[in-house]
C-alpha positions as CSV (number, residue, x, y, z in Angstrom):
1,M,0.0,0.0,0.0
2,Q,1.3,3.4,-1.0
3,I,0.9,6.5,1.2
4,P,-0.8,9.4,-0.6
5,N,1.5,12.2,-1.6
6,P,-0.1,15.0,0.6
7,V,0.2,12.8,3.7
8,R,3.9,12.1,2.9
9,R,4.5,15.8,2.6
10,V,2.8,16.5,6.0
11,V,4.8,13.8,7.7
12,F,8.1,15.0,6.0
13,W,7.5,18.6,7.1
14,S,6.4,17.5,10.6
15,V,9.5,15.5,11.1
16,L,11.7,18.4,9.7
17,V,10.0,20.9,12.0
18,L,10.3,18.6,15.0
19,A,14.0,18.0,14.3
20,G,14.5,21.8,14.0
21,V,12.7,22.4,17.3
22,V,14.7,19.7,19.1
23,G,18.0,21.0,17.6
24,Y,17.2,24.6,18.6
25,R,16.3,23.6,22.2
26,T,19.4,21.5,22.4
27,L,21.7,24.3,21.3
28,R,20.0,26.8,23.5
29,S,20.1,24.6,26.6
30,P,22.8,25.1,29.2
31,D,24.7,22.1,27.8
32,G,24.5,23.6,24.2
33,L,26.2,26.6,22.8
34,P,27.0,28.3,26.1
35,A,28.8,25.3,27.3
36,L,30.7,25.1,24.0
37,R,31.7,28.7,24.3
38,E,32.9,28.1,27.8
39,K,35.0,25.1,26.7
40,W,36.5,27.2,23.9
41,N,37.4,29.9,26.4
42,Q,39.0,27.3,28.7
43,I,41.0,25.9,25.8
44,R,42.3,29.4,24.9
45,E,43.3,30.2,28.5
46,M,45.1,26.9,28.8
47,E,46.9,27.4,25.5
48,E,48.0,30.9,26.8
49,Q,49.2,29.3,30.0
50,N,51.1,26.6,28.1
51,A,52.8,29.2,26.0
52,A,53.8,31.2,29.0
53,I,55.2,28.1,30.7
54,Q,57.0,27.1,27.5
55,R,58.7,30.6,27.4
56,E,59.7,30.3,31.1
57,N,61.1,26.8,30.4
58,D,63.1,28.1,27.4
59,Y,64.5,31.0,29.5
60,R,65.5,28.7,32.3
61,R,67.1,26.2,29.9
62,D,69.1,29.0,28.4
63,R,70.1,30.3,31.9
64,I,71.3,26.8,32.9
65,K,73.4,26.5,29.7
66,K,74.9,29.9,30.4
67,L,75.7,28.9,34.0
68,E,77.2,25.6,32.9
69,S,79.5,27.1,30.3
70,D,80.4,30.6,31.5
71,T,82.4,31.0,34.6
72,T,81.7,34.7,34.8
73,E,77.9,34.0,35.0
74,Q,78.6,31.4,37.6
75,E,80.6,33.9,39.7
76,L,77.9,36.6,39.4
77,E,75.2,34.1,40.4
78,I,77.1,32.9,43.4
79,R,78.0,36.4,44.5
80,K,74.4,37.5,44.2
81,K,73.0,34.5,46.1
82,L,75.6,34.6,48.9
83,K,75.8,38.4,48.9
84,L,79.6,38.3,48.5
85,L,81.9,41.2,47.6
86,R,85.3,41.3,46.0
87,P,88.0,43.1,47.9
88,G,87.6,46.9,47.4
89,E,83.9,46.7,46.3
90,T,81.3,48.5,48.3
91,S,77.7,47.4,48.7
92,F,74.9,49.9,49.3
93,I,71.8,48.9,51.1
94,L,68.9,51.3,50.6
95,P,66.2,51.7,53.2
96,A,62.7,50.5,52.3
97,V,60.3,53.2,51.1
98,P,57.7,53.8,53.9
99,Q,54.1,53.7,52.8
100,K,52.0,56.7,53.4
101,A,49.2,56.4,55.9
102,E,45.7,56.8,54.6
103,P,43.6,59.6,56.1
104,A,40.7,58.5,58.3
105,H,37.2,59.0,56.7
106,D,35.1,58.9,59.9
107,G,33.9,62.5,59.7
108,S,36.4,63.9,62.3
109,A,37.9,66.1,59.6
110,A,34.7,68.1,59.3
111,A,34.7,68.7,63.1
112,S,38.2,70.0,63.1
113,Q,37.5,72.7,60.4
114,P,36.7,76.2,61.5
115,P,33.0,77.1,61.8
116,A,33.2,79.4,58.7
117,A,34.3,76.5,56.5
118,R,31.4,74.2,57.5
């Protein structure tokens, strides 16, 4: 038995519309496009972190090679770590910069002003 042509059309369009509605609701759900965007953002952040770590590793690898091969670099590093000086050298230790105190905002400043300024 063959299904009449108009009935086939209605069934076809009904299935197509139903698939469209299910697809739309799936994409708009919390597990759809918003979750996909969040995953893309996480991937981008992790790629940036990996690139930064790779740059740091390259820098440290080059620094180790310099320290292994250059005695001058070794001496500078040792002197810096142990705070050693050669005879005749002078080391200057600067005092820490004091932080400025923040003014109090409790209304006491208005009370200390002259009456004409209030």
